[in-house]
VOBA-1610 file (N, C-alpha, C; in pm, whole numbers, padded with zeros to 5 digits, always signed):
BEGIN
Met+02547-01802-01638Met+02464-01828-01522Met+02437-01700-01444Thr+02528-01605-01450Thr+02507-01482-01374Thr+02386-01408-01427Gly+02303-01363-01336Gly+02186-01286-01375Gly+02066-01371-01410Leu+02083-01502-01415Leu+01973-01590-01454Leu+01856-01580-01355Phe+01889-01571-01229Phe+01784-01568-01127Phe+01746-01428-01084Ser+01816-01327-01131Ser+01787-01192-01087Ser+01690-01119-01180Arg+01656-01180-01290Arg+01564-01116-01384Arg+01424-01113-01325Thr+01360-00998-01340Thr+01223-00990-01293Thr+01134-01058-01396Pro+01030-01126-01350Pro+00945-01196-01445Pro+00872-01097-01536Lys+00854-01137-01659Lys+00782-01052-01754Lys+00634-01055-01720Asp+00572-00939-01731Asp+00430-00928-01704Asp+00355-00954-01834Pro+00287-01067-01844Pro+00216-01099-01968Pro+00099-01003-01995Gln+00055-00936-01893Gln-00058-00843-01903Gln-00013-00697-01911Lys+00117-00674-01935Lys+00171-00539-01925Lys+00096-00437-02011Lys+00072-00470-02137Lys+00001-00375-02225Lys-00138-00345-02172Lys-00209-00449-02128Lys-00344-00431-02073Lys-00338-00345-01947Asn-00240-00372-01862Asn-00228-00299-01736Asn-00197-00152-01759Val-00108-00123-01853Val-00076+00016-01886Val-00202+00087-01936Gln-00278+00018-02017Gln-00403+00075-02070Gln-00502+00102-01957Lys-00512+00010-01862Lys-00605+00028-01750Lys-00565+00148-01664Ile-00436+00166-01644Ile-00391+00281-01566Ile-00423+00411-01638Lys-00404+00413-01769Lys-00441+00533-01847Lys-00590+00560-01836Glu-00669+00455-01843Glu-00814+00469-01832Glu-00852+00521-01692Leu-00786+00468-01590Leu-00811+00512-01453Leu-00783+00662-01438Lys-00669+00706-01490Lys-00633+00848-01480Lys-00733+00935-01555Lys-00781+00885-01669Lys-00879+00961-01747Lys-01009+00975-01668Leu-01055+00867-01605Leu-01177+00871-01526Leu-01165+00969-01409Val-01050+00970-01345Val-01028+01062-01233Val-01029+01207-01284Lys-00962+01229-01395Lys-00958+01364-01453Lys-01099+01413-01487Glu-01184+01320-01533Glu-01322+01354-01567Glu-01414+01353-01444Lys-01357+01328-01327Lys-01428+01324-01199Lys-01536+01215-01196Lys-01510+01106-01264Lys-01600+00990-01262Lys-01546+00893-01158Tyr-01562+00932-01032Tyr-01496+00862-00922Tyr-01550+00721-00898Thr-01679+00700-00916Thr-01734+00565-00893Thr-01674+00466-00992Ala-01670+00504-01118Ala-01611+00416-01220Ala-01462+00400-01197Ala-01395+00507-01156Ala-01251+00500-01129Ala-01222+00406-01011Leu-01303+00414-00907Leu-01285+00324-00792Leu-01303+00179-00833Lys-01405+00154-00912Lys-01431+00016-00957Lys-01310-00036-01036Leu-01264+00043-01131Leu-01150+00002-01213Leu-01024-00012-01127Gly-01000+00083-01038Gly-00881+00079-00954Gly-00878-00041-00861Thr-00990-00070-00798Thr-00992-00185-00706Thr-00981-00317-00781Glu-01042-00324-00900Glu-01027-00446-00981Glu-00880-00464-01021Tyr-00817-00355-01059Tyr-00676-00361-01099Tyr-00590-00407-00982Leu-00619-00353-00862Leu-00538-00389-00744Leu-00556-00534-00701Gln-00666-00596-00741Gln-00684-00739-00712Gln-00584-00822-00791Lys-00551-00774-00911Lys-00456-00846-00997Lys-00313-00802-00973Val-00294-00672-00946Val-00161-00615-00924Val-00167-00536-00793Pro-00153-00604-00679Pro-00180-00538-00550Pro-00078-00433-00507Tyr+00037-00429-00569Tyr+00139-00334-00524Tyr+00178-00235-00633Asn+00080-00167-00688Asn+00108-00059-00782Asn+00091+00072-00706His+00202+00138-00681His+00203+00259-00598His+00107+00365-00649Asp+00110+00393-00778Asp+00025+00499-00834Asp-00124+00468-00819Val-00160+00343-00842Val-00301+00305-00831Val-00345+00308-00686Leu-00261+00262-00595Leu-00293+00270-00452Leu-00316+00414-00409Phe-00228+00504-00453Phe-00241+00645-00420Phe-00369+00704-00481Thr-00396+00670-00604Thr-00515+00722-00672Thr-00643+00676-00604Val-00652+00547-00575Val-00771+00493-00508Val-00786+00556-00369Gly-00676+00566-00297Gly-00681+00631-00166Gly-00726+00776-00177Gly-00678+00844-00279Gly-00717+00983-00300Gly-00865+00998-00330Ile-00921+00904-00405Ile-01064+00909-00434Ile-01144+00890-00305Tyr-01103+00793-00223Tyr-01171+00773-00094Tyr-01159+00899-00008Tyr-01045+00964-00013Tyr-01026+01089+00063Tyr-01128+01194+00015Leu-01141+01209-00116Leu-01236+01306-00172Leu-01381+01273-00134Gln-01408+01147-00110Gln-01542+01104-00072Gln-01562+01105+00080Asn-01466+01163+00152Asn-01471+01173+00298Asn-01468+01037+00368Lys-01411+00938+00303Lys-01396+00804+00362Lys-01249+00792+00405Tyr-01218+00865+00510Tyr-01078+00884+00549Tyr-01010+00756+00598Ala-01081+00675+00675Ala-01020+00551+00727Ala-00985+00456+00611Thr-01074+00447+00514Thr-01047+00362+00397Thr-00930+00419+00318Ala-00929+00552+00302Ala-00819+00617+00230Ala-00685+00585+00297Ile-00681+00593+00429Ile-00558+00568+00503Ile-00506+00426+00476Ser-00597+00329+00465Ser-00551+00191+00440Ser-00479+00182+00306Tyr-00528+00253+00205Tyr-00461+00254+00074Tyr-00329+00332+00081Phe-00329+00443+00155Phe-00206+00521+00169Phe-00099+00439+00239Asp-00139+00360+00341Asp-00042+00275+00411Asp+00022+00174+00315Lys-00059+00116+00228Lys-00005+00019+00132Lys+00090+00089+00034Ala+00053+00210-00008Ala+00141+00286-00099Ala+00271+00321-00030Leu+00266+00350+00100Leu+00387+00385+00175Leu+00477+00264+00200Glu+00422+00144+00190Glu+00507+00024+00199Glu+00603+00021+00081Ile+00561+00079-00030Ile+00643+00081-00151Ile+00733+00204-00153Gly+00675+00320-00126Gly+00750+00446-00126Gly+00736+00513+00009Thr+00823+00476+00103Thr+00813+00518+00242Thr+00806+00670+00259Tyr+00879+00743+00178Tyr+00887+00888+00195Tyr+00819+00965+00083Asp+00710+00911+00029Asp+00635+00981-00075Asp+00559+01096-00008Val+00601+01217-00036Val+00547+01336+00030Val+00397+01350+00003Asp+00355+01327-00120Asp+00213+01341-00154Asp+00126+01244-00076Val+00169+01120-00067Val+00093+01019+00007Val+00091+01054+00155Leu+00207+01090+00208Leu+00215+01125+00350Leu+00127+01245+00384Leu+00122+01341+00294Leu+00042+01461+00318Leu-00107+01429+00320Leu-00153+01352+00222Leu-00295+01314+00223Leu-00329+01225+00342Lys-00234+01142+00382Lys-00255+01059+00501Lys-00265+01148+00624Ala-00181+01249+00633Ala-00186+01342+00747Ala-00320+01415+00751Tyr-00365+01463+00636Tyr-00496+01530+00630Tyr-00609+01435+00670Ser-00599+01309+00628Ser-00701+01210+00664Ser-00706+01191+00815His-00589+01178+00876His-00583+01164+01022His-00639+01288+01090Gln-00609+01405+01035Gln-00661+01529+01092Gln-00813+01529+01087Lys-00872+01487+00976Lys-01018+01483+00961Lys-01081+01386+01061Leu-01007+01283+01097Leu-01055+01184+01194Leu-01020+01223+01338Ala-00967+01344+01356Ala-00924+01395+01487Ala-00815+01309+01549Glu-00730+01252+01465Glu-00615+01173+01511Glu-00490+01257+01492Asn-00483+01365+01570Asn-00376+01463+01550Asn-00236+01407+01571Lys-00222+01316+01667Lys-00090+01259+01694Lys-00037+01185+01570Arg-00123+01109+01505Arg-00083+01037+01383Arg-00056+01133+01268Ala-00137+01239+01260Ala-00116+01339+01155Ala+00021+01405+01174Ile+00054+01436+01298Ile+00184+01498+01328Ile+00298+01404+01289Gln+00282+01275+01315Gln+00385+01178+01277Gln+00409+01180+01126Cys+00302+01189+01049Cys+00316+01197+00902Cys+00391+01324+00863Cys+00356+01434+00927Cys+00422+01562+00898Cys+00571+01556+00931Glu+00604+01495+01043Glu+00745+01484+01082Glu+00823+01400+00981Lys+00760+01298+00928Lys+00826+01214+00828Lys+00851+01295+00700Ile+00754+01379+00663Ile+00772+01465+00546Ile+00887+01561+00570Gln+00894+01616+00689Gln+01000+01713+00720Gln+01139+01651+00715Glu+01148+01520+00735Glu+01277+01452+00725Glu+01335+01464+00584Val+01246+01457+00483Val+01293+01463+00344Val+01274+01601+00281Asp+01183+01680+00335Asp+01154+01811+00280Asp+01131+01911+00394Pro+01241+01952+00462Pro+01226+02035+00581Pro+01164+02173+00556Lys+01166+02220+00433Lys+01112+02353+00404Lys+00972+02348+00345Asn+00904+02235+00355Asn+00770+02219+00298Asn+00673+02310+00374Lys+00622+02412+00303Lys+00535+02512+00366Lys+00398+02456+00402Val+00347+02364+00321Val+00216+02305+00348Val+00220+02228+00479Val+00328+02154+00500Val+00343+02076+00624Val+00358+02169+00743Ser+00433+02276+00726Ser+00450+02373+00835Ser+00315+02431+00876Ala+00232+02464+00777Ala+00100+02520+00806Ala+00011+02416+00875Leu+00016+02292+00829Leu-00063+02187+00889Leu-00019+02161+01033Leu+00112+02158+01056Leu+00163+02139+01192Leu+00117+02252+01284Ala+00116+02373+01233Ala+00069+02488+01314Ala-00078+02468+01353Glu-00158+02418+01260Glu-00299+02389+01290Glu-00313+02279+01394Leu-00233+02174+01378Leu-00245+02057+01465Leu-00195+02085+01607Asn-00103+02177+01621Asn-00043+02204+01752Asn-00113+02315+01827Leu-00236+02348+01788Leu-00310+02456+01856Leu-00343+02420+01998
//
């Protein structure tokens, strides 16, 4: 009986999902952002809490200067990985682009909690505190 209820359910779509993620990464690498966004958002409708896909979709929106939309995806990714430095850094840059310096600084401070010697964050903080 032990462990009967602790098993995670098997994903019947696992092979398909792995393939879709590979395809998504390929599209991003080829800079086919429109197709990558379509595939990424469709994937997230079926698997809403995939950290990598959330980060990738948010990153594409960031590259397209859609910072508020990017932040919403970064927030969802941070629900899964609270101290993901890459996500926090792009979120900080997004807030900076939106002139939300206080929020950008909060992201930087969170990064410094786990990576106090991060030079990129130090440089960004210097810019924000002008």
